[in-house]
N, CA and C atoms as an extended XYZ file, in Angstrom:
432
Properties=species:S:1:pos:R:3:atomname:S:1:resname:S:1:resid:I:1 pbc="F F F"
N        10.621       17.098       -4.336 N   MET     1
C        10.085       15.850       -3.810 CA  MET     1
C        10.941       14.694       -4.334 C   MET     1
N        11.354       13.801       -3.443 N   SER     2
C        12.190       12.676       -3.843 CA  SER     2
C        11.392       11.686       -4.677 C   SER     2
N        12.124       10.838       -5.429 N   ASP     3
C        11.458        9.818       -6.245 CA  ASP     3
C        10.638        8.878       -5.374 C   ASP     3
N        11.174        8.531       -4.200 N   ARG     4
C        10.476        7.626       -3.275 CA  ARG     4
C         9.184        8.267       -2.769 C   ARG     4
N         9.270        9.550       -2.412 N   SER     5
C         8.102       10.271       -1.928 CA  SER     5
C         7.055       10.405       -3.032 C   SER     5
N         7.514       10.685       -4.245 N   LYS     6
C         6.603       10.805       -5.385 CA  LYS     6
C         5.922        9.461       -5.660 C   LYS     6
N         6.676        8.384       -5.566 N   GLU     7
C         6.139        7.036       -5.773 CA  GLU     7
C         5.080        6.712       -4.711 C   GLU     7
N         5.346        7.079       -3.457 N   THR     8
C         4.387        6.861       -2.370 CA  THR     8
C         3.104        7.647       -2.632 C   THR     8
N         3.231        8.902       -3.068 N   GLU     9
C         2.059        9.725       -3.377 CA  GLU     9
C         1.246        9.103       -4.499 C   GLU     9
N         1.925        8.603       -5.528 N   GLN    10
C         1.223        7.989       -6.650 CA  GLN    10
C         0.485        6.728       -6.212 C   GLN    10
N         1.107        5.930       -5.336 N   GLN    11
C         0.451        4.722       -4.839 CA  GLN    11
C        -0.751        5.080       -3.979 C   GLN    11
N        -0.608        6.119       -3.144 N   LEU    12
C        -1.713        6.569       -2.310 CA  LEU    12
C        -2.890        6.993       -3.175 C   LEU    12
N        -2.639        7.765       -4.215 N   PHE    13
C        -3.707        8.193       -5.112 CA  PHE    13
C        -4.350        6.981       -5.789 C   PHE    13
N        -3.532        6.049       -6.259 N   ALA    14
C        -4.070        4.856       -6.925 CA  ALA    14
C        -4.953        4.056       -5.972 C   ALA    14
N        -4.526        3.928       -4.702 N   ASP    15
C        -5.326        3.200       -3.722 CA  ASP    15
C        -6.638        3.919       -3.424 C   ASP    15
N        -6.593        5.239       -3.313 N   LEU    16
C        -7.826        6.004       -3.093 CA  LEU    16
C        -8.792        5.801       -4.249 C   LEU    16
N        -8.278        5.789       -5.439 N   LYS    17
C        -9.118        5.597       -6.626 CA  LYS    17
C        -9.774        4.219       -6.591 C   LYS    17
N        -9.034        3.186       -6.163 N   VAL    18
C        -9.601        1.841       -6.050 CA  VAL    18
C       -10.767        1.841       -5.069 C   VAL    18
N       -10.581        2.465       -3.906 N   LEU    19
C       -11.667        2.513       -2.918 CA  LEU    19
C       -12.893        3.211       -3.473 C   LEU    19
N       -12.702        4.337       -4.084 N   SER    20
C       -13.807        5.111       -4.608 CA  SER    20
C       -14.531        4.355       -5.706 C   SER    20
N       -13.779        3.711       -6.568 N   ASP    21
C       -14.378        3.045       -7.714 CA  ASP    21
C       -14.949        1.671       -7.398 C   ASP    21
N       -14.475        1.019       -6.330 N   SER    22
C       -14.852       -0.373       -6.118 CA  SER    22
C       -16.311       -0.573       -5.722 C   SER    22
N       -16.932        0.411       -5.076 N   ALA    23
C       -18.324        0.270       -4.684 CA  ALA    23
C       -19.273        0.621       -5.822 C   ALA    23
N       -18.789        1.332       -6.793 N   PHE    24
C       -19.591        1.753       -7.926 CA  PHE    24
C       -18.807        1.496       -9.193 C   PHE    24
N       -19.469        1.353      -10.322 N   PRO    25
C       -20.887        1.628      -10.565 CA  PRO    25
C       -21.786        0.496      -10.101 C   PRO    25
N       -23.009        0.857       -9.826 N   LYS    26
C       -24.071       -0.091       -9.515 CA  LYS    26
C       -25.052       -0.046      -10.672 C   LYS    26
N       -25.700       -1.160      -10.915 N   GLN    27
C       -26.627       -1.221      -12.040 CA  GLN    27
C       -27.961       -1.798      -11.601 C   GLN    27
N       -29.040       -1.174      -12.049 N   CYS    28
C       -30.381       -1.686      -11.789 CA  CYS    28
C       -30.571       -2.932      -12.643 C   CYS    28
N       -30.949       -4.028      -12.012 N   SER    29
C       -31.117       -5.274      -12.760 CA  SER    29
C       -32.396       -5.278      -13.601 C   SER    29
N       -33.302       -4.337      -13.351 N   THR    30
C       -34.545       -4.280      -14.121 CA  THR    30
C       -34.384       -3.501      -15.423 C   THR    30
N       -33.895       -2.268      -15.330 N   CYS    31
C       -33.817       -1.417      -16.526 CA  CYS    31
C       -32.397       -1.210      -17.038 C   CYS    31
N       -31.406       -1.592      -16.239 N   GLY    32
C       -30.015       -1.435      -16.656 CA  GLY    32
C       -29.403       -0.086      -16.329 C   GLY    32
N       -30.154        0.788      -15.677 N   ARG    33
C       -29.648        2.126      -15.298 CA  ARG    33
C       -28.384        1.953      -14.478 C   ARG    33
N       -27.366        2.727      -14.800 N   ILE    34
C       -26.091        2.643      -14.089 CA  ILE    34
C       -25.927        3.868      -13.206 C   ILE    34
N       -25.559        3.617      -11.946 N   TYR    35
C       -25.251        4.666      -10.975 CA  TYR    35
C       -23.739        4.655      -10.791 C   TYR    35
N       -23.094        5.740      -11.201 N   ASN    36
C       -21.635        5.775      -11.224 CA  ASN    36
C       -20.973        6.092       -9.904 C   ASN    36
N       -21.706        6.667       -8.960 N   SER    37
C       -21.117        7.074       -7.681 CA  SER    37
C       -22.228        7.133       -6.645 C   SER    37
N       -21.862        7.216       -5.356 N   PRO    38
C       -22.900        7.390       -4.337 CA  PRO    38
C       -23.738        8.638       -4.592 C   PRO    38
N       -23.080        9.711       -5.017 N   GLU    39
C       -23.805       10.949       -5.311 CA  GLU    39
C       -24.815       10.720       -6.441 C   GLU    39
N       -24.397       10.036       -7.486 N   ASP    40
C       -25.272        9.724       -8.616 CA  ASP    40
C       -26.432        8.838       -8.154 C   ASP    40
N       -26.125        7.877       -7.278 N   PHE    41
C       -27.141        6.969       -6.751 CA  PHE    41
C       -28.228        7.735       -6.010 C   PHE    41
N       -27.847        8.660       -5.140 N   PHE    42
C       -28.827        9.453       -4.389 CA  PHE    42
C       -29.565       10.435       -5.286 C   PHE    42
N       -28.839       11.069       -6.181 N   ARG    43
C       -29.430       12.101       -7.022 CA  ARG    43
C       -30.444       11.543       -8.018 C   ARG    43
N       -30.184       10.351       -8.559 N   HIS    44
C       -31.021        9.815       -9.623 CA  HIS    44
C       -31.860        8.613       -9.203 C   HIS    44
N       -32.081        8.489       -7.917 N   SER    45
C       -33.021        7.483       -7.413 CA  SER    45
C       -33.903        8.194       -6.391 C   SER    45
N       -34.948        7.526       -5.976 N   ASN    46
C       -35.921        8.166       -5.082 CA  ASN    46
C       -36.082        7.366       -3.802 C   ASN    46
N       -36.412        8.087       -2.733 N   ALA    47
C       -36.736        7.415       -1.471 CA  ALA    47
C       -38.004        6.601       -1.681 C   ALA    47
N       -38.141        5.500       -0.987 N   PRO    48
C       -39.371        4.715       -1.101 CA  PRO    48
C       -40.581        5.542       -0.654 C   PRO    48
N       -41.745        5.133       -1.117 N   THR    49
C       -42.957        5.875       -0.757 CA  THR    49
C       -43.337        5.660        0.701 C   THR    49
N       -42.760        4.669        1.342 N   PHE    50
C       -43.019        4.413        2.757 CA  PHE    50
C       -41.710        4.523        3.530 C   PHE    50
N       -41.736        5.129        4.671 N   GLY    51
C       -40.568        5.198        5.553 CA  GLY    51
C       -39.416        5.990        4.979 C   GLY    51
N       -38.270        5.875        5.632 N   SER    52
C       -37.089        6.649        5.267 CA  SER    52
C       -36.217        5.955        4.227 C   SER    52
N       -36.405        4.662        4.052 N   GLY    53
C       -35.537        3.895        3.176 CA  GLY    53
C       -34.346        3.301        3.908 C   GLY    53
N       -34.240        3.589        5.206 N   LEU    54
C       -33.152        3.049        6.016 CA  LEU    54
C       -33.675        1.923        6.887 C   LEU    54
N       -32.899        0.859        6.977 N   LYS    55
C       -33.306       -0.274        7.798 CA  LYS    55
C       -32.092       -0.792        8.558 C   LYS    55
N       -32.238       -0.901        9.859 N   GLY    56
C       -31.177       -1.484       10.675 CA  GLY    56
C       -31.161       -2.986       10.489 C   GLY    56
N       -29.990       -3.551       10.474 N   SER    57
C       -29.842       -4.989       10.321 CA  SER    57
C       -28.597       -5.416       11.090 C   SER    57
N       -28.264       -6.693       11.032 N   TRP    58
C       -27.094       -7.227       11.731 CA  TRP    58
C       -26.202       -7.929       10.732 C   TRP    58
N       -24.882       -7.778       10.915 N   ASP    59
C       -23.963       -8.510       10.058 CA  ASP    59
C       -23.633       -9.860       10.693 C   ASP    59
N       -22.701      -10.583       10.098 N   ASP    60
C       -22.337      -11.919       10.582 CA  ASP    60
C       -21.727      -11.905       11.979 C   ASP    60
N       -21.188      -10.761       12.385 N   ASP    61
C       -20.575      -10.630       13.708 CA  ASP    61
C       -21.512       -9.969       14.706 C   ASP    61
N       -22.811       -9.946       14.392 N   ASP    62
C       -23.839       -9.324       15.245 CA  ASP    62
C       -23.594       -7.841       15.478 C   ASP    62
N       -23.000       -7.165       14.507 N   ARG    63
C       -22.844       -5.722       14.565 CA  ARG    63
C       -23.952       -5.092       13.731 C   ARG    63
N       -24.397       -3.917       14.159 N   THR    64
C       -25.455       -3.227       13.440 CA  THR    64
C       -24.923       -2.646       12.139 C   THR    64
N       -25.656       -2.858       11.069 N   VAL    65
C       -25.363       -2.242        9.778 CA  VAL    65
C       -26.635       -1.549        9.306 C   VAL    65
N       -26.493       -0.656        8.351 N   VAL    66
C       -27.637        0.063        7.820 CA  VAL    66
C       -27.826       -0.310        6.356 C   VAL    66
N       -29.017       -0.754        6.041 N   GLU    67
C       -29.372       -1.027        4.662 CA  GLU    67
C       -30.107        0.199        4.128 C   GLU    67
N       -29.753        0.623        2.935 N   LEU    68
C       -30.388        1.771        2.315 CA  LEU    68
C       -31.182        1.300        1.114 C   LEU    68
N       -32.472        1.589        1.121 N   PHE    69
C       -33.350        1.247        0.010 CA  PHE    69
C       -33.677        2.513       -0.771 C   PHE    69
N       -33.576        2.440       -2.094 N   ARG    70
C       -33.935        3.539       -2.986 CA  ARG    70
C       -34.692        2.944       -4.165 C   ARG    70
N       -35.493        3.769       -4.819 N   ASN    71
C       -36.209        3.322       -6.008 CA  ASN    71
C       -35.550        3.906       -7.244 C   ASN    71
N       -35.233        3.032       -8.191 N   CYS    72
C       -34.692        3.445       -9.470 CA  CYS    72
C       -35.769        4.252      -10.196 C   CYS    72
N       -35.378        5.015      -11.199 N   GLU    73
C       -36.346        5.773      -11.986 CA  GLU    73
C       -37.374        4.866      -12.651 C   GLU    73
N       -37.024        3.597      -12.875 N   CYS    74
C       -37.972        2.649      -13.477 CA  CYS    74
C       -38.958        2.093      -12.449 C   CYS    74
N       -38.738        2.384      -11.161 N   GLY    75
C       -39.619        1.914      -10.095 CA  GLY    75
C       -39.079        0.730       -9.315 C   GLY    75
N       -38.026        0.094       -9.807 N   SER    76
C       -37.434       -1.051       -9.126 CA  SER    76
C       -36.754       -0.607       -7.834 C   SER    76
N       -36.892       -1.400       -6.785 N   THR    77
C       -36.256       -1.072       -5.510 CA  THR    77
C       -34.822       -1.589       -5.510 C   THR    77
N       -33.905       -0.715       -5.124 N   LEU    78
C       -32.482       -1.037       -5.039 CA  LEU    78
C       -32.063       -0.963       -3.577 C   LEU    78
N       -31.060       -1.737       -3.207 N   MET    79
C       -30.581       -1.705       -1.841 CA  MET    79
C       -29.065       -1.720       -1.851 C   MET    79
N       -28.489       -0.998       -0.893 N   ASP    80
C       -27.034       -1.010       -0.753 CA  ASP    80
C       -26.675       -1.003        0.722 C   ASP    80
N       -25.505       -1.538        1.049 N   PHE    81
C       -24.977       -1.563        2.400 CA  PHE    81
C       -23.862       -0.534        2.482 C   PHE    81
N       -24.186        0.713        2.643 N   PHE    82
C       -23.141        1.716        2.740 CA  PHE    82
C       -22.322        1.565        4.011 C   PHE    82
N       -22.882        0.948        5.041 N   MET    83
C       -22.168        0.813        6.304 CA  MET    83
C       -21.582       -0.580        6.509 C   MET    83
N       -21.837       -1.499        5.604 N   ASP    84
C       -21.384       -2.870        5.786 CA  ASP    84
C       -19.909       -2.986        5.434 C   ASP    84
N       -19.081       -3.221        6.442 N   ARG    85
C       -17.649       -3.369        6.208 CA  ARG    85
C       -17.234       -4.834        6.250 C   ARG    85
N       -18.178       -5.744        6.213 N   ARG    86
C       -17.853       -7.168        6.307 CA  ARG    86
C       -18.128       -7.894        5.004 C   ARG    86
N       -17.929       -7.228        3.884 N   ASP    87
C       -18.102       -7.847        2.574 CA  ASP    87
C       -16.992       -8.872        2.392 C   ASP    87
N       -17.349      -10.136        2.318 N   ARG    88
C       -16.361      -11.196        2.245 CA  ARG    88
C       -16.098      -11.674        0.808 C   ARG    88
N       -16.678      -10.986       -0.175 N   SER    89
C       -16.407      -11.320       -1.570 CA  SER    89
C       -14.964      -10.939       -1.903 C   SER    89
N       -14.464      -11.406       -3.045 N   SER    90
C       -13.094      -11.042       -3.434 CA  SER    90
C       -12.983       -9.533       -3.591 C   SER    90
N       -14.019       -8.910       -4.086 N   ARG    91
C       -14.036       -7.451       -4.229 CA  ARG    91
C       -13.977       -6.775       -2.849 C   ARG    91
N       -14.748       -7.300       -1.905 N   GLY    92
C       -14.757       -6.753       -0.554 CA  GLY    92
C       -13.423       -6.948        0.149 C   GLY    92
N       -12.819       -8.117       -0.022 N   LEU    93
C       -11.509       -8.372        0.597 CA  LEU    93
C       -10.435       -7.459        0.013 C   LEU    93
N       -10.517       -7.196       -1.285 N   LYS    94
C        -9.558       -6.280       -1.913 CA  LYS    94
C        -9.732       -4.879       -1.328 C   LYS    94
N       -10.972       -4.442       -1.156 N   ARG    95
C       -11.235       -3.125       -0.587 CA  ARG    95
C       -10.672       -3.029        0.832 C   ARG    95
N       -10.855       -4.080        1.633 N   ARG    96
C       -10.359       -4.062        3.012 CA  ARG    96
C        -8.834       -3.989        3.041 C   ARG    96
N        -8.179       -4.735        2.149 N   THR    97
C        -6.724       -4.714        2.075 CA  THR    97
C        -6.227       -3.324        1.696 C   THR    97
N        -6.834       -2.743        0.667 N   VAL    98
C        -6.437       -1.407        0.218 CA  VAL    98
C        -6.715       -0.384        1.309 C   VAL    98
N        -7.866       -0.498        1.965 N   PHE    99
C        -8.226        0.431        3.028 CA  PHE    99
C        -7.184        0.387        4.147 C   PHE    99
N        -6.787       -0.810        4.544 N   GLY   100
C        -5.772       -0.959        5.591 CA  GLY   100
C        -4.437       -0.358        5.186 C   GLY   100
N        -4.047       -0.577        3.941 N   ARG   101
C        -2.793       -0.021        3.447 CA  ARG   101
C        -2.855        1.511        3.439 C   ARG   101
N        -4.004        2.052        3.042 N   LEU   102
C        -4.176        3.501        3.042 CA  LEU   102
C        -4.116        4.062        4.459 C   LEU   102
N        -4.748        3.382        5.404 N   LEU   103
C        -4.677        3.833        6.801 CA  LEU   103
C        -3.234        3.894        7.270 C   LEU   103
N        -2.474        2.853        6.968 N   ASP   104
C        -1.063        2.818        7.370 CA  ASP   104
C        -0.286        3.975        6.740 C   ASP   104
N        -0.515        4.218        5.455 N   THR   105
C         0.202        5.284        4.748 CA  THR   105
C        -0.134        6.648        5.325 C   THR   105
N        -1.426        6.903        5.547 N   LEU   106
C        -1.838        8.204        6.078 CA  LEU   106
C        -1.360        8.400        7.517 C   LEU   106
N        -1.347        7.329        8.281 N   GLU   107
C        -0.841        7.414        9.645 CA  GLU   107
C         0.654        7.755        9.627 C   GLU   107
N         1.390        7.149        8.707 N   ALA   108
C         2.820        7.436        8.583 CA  ALA   108
C         3.055        8.885        8.147 C   ALA   108
N         2.078        9.486        7.487 N   LYS   109
C         2.191       10.883        7.049 CA  LYS   109
C         1.744       11.860        8.134 C   LYS   109
N         1.313       11.323        9.291 N   GLY   110
C         1.000       12.210       10.405 CA  GLY   110
C        -0.461       12.305       10.810 C   GLY   110
N        -1.370       11.676       10.071 N   LEU   111
C        -2.776       11.688       10.486 CA  LEU   111
C        -3.005       10.613       11.538 C   LEU   111
N        -3.867       10.905       12.497 N   SER   112
C        -4.225        9.839       13.433 CA  SER   112
C        -5.011        8.785       12.660 C   SER   112
N        -4.976        7.570       13.145 N   ARG   113
C        -5.658        6.478       12.454 CA  ARG   113
C        -7.167        6.758       12.343 C   ARG   113
N        -7.758        7.308       13.403 N   GLU   114
C        -9.197        7.598       13.389 CA  GLU   114
C        -9.543        8.665       12.367 C   GLU   114
N        -8.754        9.738       12.307 N   ILE   115
C        -8.997       10.798       11.316 CA  ILE   115
C        -8.813       10.236        9.904 C   ILE   115
N        -7.771        9.443        9.704 N   ALA   116
C        -7.537        8.830        8.392 CA  ALA   116
C        -8.737        7.967        7.996 C   ALA   116
N        -9.255        7.195        8.949 N   ARG   117
C       -10.424        6.343        8.681 CA  ARG   117
C       -11.630        7.201        8.278 C   ARG   117
N       -11.862        8.290        8.996 N   GLN   118
C       -12.988        9.182        8.678 CA  GLN   118
C       -12.837        9.790        7.288 C   GLN   118
N       -11.632       10.244        6.976 N   GLU   119
C       -11.400       10.866        5.667 CA  GLU   119
C       -11.595        9.858        4.541 C   GLU   119
N       -11.055        8.656        4.717 N   LEU   120
C       -11.194        7.632        3.681 CA  LEU   120
C       -12.649        7.200        3.510 C   LEU   120
N       -13.354        7.069        4.614 N   THR   121
C       -14.769        6.698        4.538 CA  THR   121
C       -15.548        7.776        3.794 C   THR   121
N       -15.236        9.039        4.058 N   GLY   122
C       -15.888       10.128        3.340 CA  GLY   122
C       -15.621       10.061        1.842 C   GLY   122
N       -14.371        9.807        1.462 N   VAL   123
C       -14.016        9.688        0.047 CA  VAL   123
C       -14.786        8.528       -0.592 C   VAL   123
N       -14.892        7.416        0.129 N   MET   124
C       -15.629        6.264       -0.404 CA  MET   124
C       -17.104        6.596       -0.632 C   MET   124
N       -17.623        7.547        0.115 N   ASN   125
C       -19.020        7.943       -0.037 CA  ASN   125
C       -19.183        9.146       -0.957 C   ASN   125
N       -18.130        9.478       -1.700 N   GLY   126
C       -18.234       10.512       -2.719 CA  GLY   126
C       -17.911       11.918       -2.261 C   GLY   126
N       -17.395       12.090       -1.040 N   ASN   127
C       -17.067       13.421       -0.538 CA  ASN   127
C       -15.636       13.805       -0.890 C   ASN   127
N       -15.387       15.100       -0.914 N   GLN   128
C       -14.020       15.598       -1.052 CA  GLN   128
C       -13.371       15.560        0.330 C   GLN   128
N       -12.047       15.557        0.364 N   SER   129
C       -11.330       15.548        1.636 CA  SER   129
C       -10.268       16.638        1.630 C   SER   129
N       -10.507       17.688        2.408 N   GLU   130
C        -9.513       18.759        2.516 CA  GLU   130
C        -8.214       18.246        3.121 C   GLU   130
N        -8.320       17.343        4.079 N   ARG   131
C        -7.097       16.809        4.708 CA  ARG   131
C        -6.251       16.044        3.694 C   ARG   131
N        -6.898       15.224        2.859 N   LEU   132
C        -6.134       14.483        1.854 CA  LEU   132
C        -5.616       15.430        0.778 C   LEU   132
N        -6.416       16.445        0.447 N   GLU   133
C        -5.968       17.442       -0.522 CA  GLU   133
C        -4.743       18.196       -0.004 C   GLU   133
N        -4.641       18.361        1.322 N   ALA   134
C        -3.483       19.028        1.909 CA  ALA   134
C        -2.194       18.236        1.646 C   ALA   134
N        -2.331       16.933        1.417 N   PHE   135
C        -1.180       16.101        1.059 CA  PHE   135
C        -0.927       16.135       -0.447 C   PHE   135
N        -1.705       16.961       -1.165 N   GLY   136
C        -1.551       17.040       -2.616 CA  GLY   136
C        -2.369       16.010       -3.350 C   GLY   136
N        -3.317       15.387       -2.661 N   ILE   137
C        -4.140       14.338       -3.262 CA  ILE   137
C        -5.529       14.905       -3.505 C   ILE   137
N        -5.919       14.978       -4.729 N   ARG   138
C        -7.253       15.462       -5.074 CA  ARG   138
C        -7.929       14.359       -5.855 C   ARG   138
N        -8.943       13.779       -5.277 N   LEU   139
C        -9.674       12.695       -5.904 CA  LEU   139
C       -10.971       13.245       -6.464 C   LEU   139
N       -11.124       13.166       -7.741 N   LYS   140
C       -12.358       13.623       -8.378 CA  LYS   140
C       -13.424       12.578       -8.122 C   LYS   140
N       -14.524       13.004       -7.490 N   THR   141
C       -15.612       12.076       -7.223 CA  THR   141
C       -16.515       12.033       -8.427 C   THR   141
N       -17.287       10.947       -8.525 N   GLY   142
C       -18.197       10.766       -9.652 CA  GLY   142
C       -19.405       11.669       -9.539 C   GLY   142
N       -20.358       11.436      -10.401 N   GLY   143
C       -21.576       12.240      -10.378 CA  GLY   143
C       -21.700       13.027      -11.643 C   GLY   143
N       -22.738       13.892      -11.715 N   SER   144
C       -22.942       14.641      -12.942 CA  SER   144
C       -22.424       16.047      -12.831 C   SER   144
């Protein structure tokens, strides 16, 4: 593997790590419980006693987003926007920039843009990606 190719692989891994880490950890403001990953969040929180915990909503561009409500072990209700891609905070803008750069890199490596988007979204939600692993990229997801 050439130095340039190795450098590209290292940057790709670093960018994937930023995406995975940027949404977590989350912390309960009531008890301080920390959720290190989406998997940890689901595993160590509970569905609300009413309904599914999912609520449809609209973003600033009138697109549908899904709000997810879970109860911390202390009983406090937590909410996250797993589908909200319009986070305009500095953290959200950094994620969008990195995500775009990753799409470009994966597309240049032969993945279609849509497949690359699906794989990256899966990684952001704590899943493994066989397609990315085929490029020699193995991202360890959080959790216990």
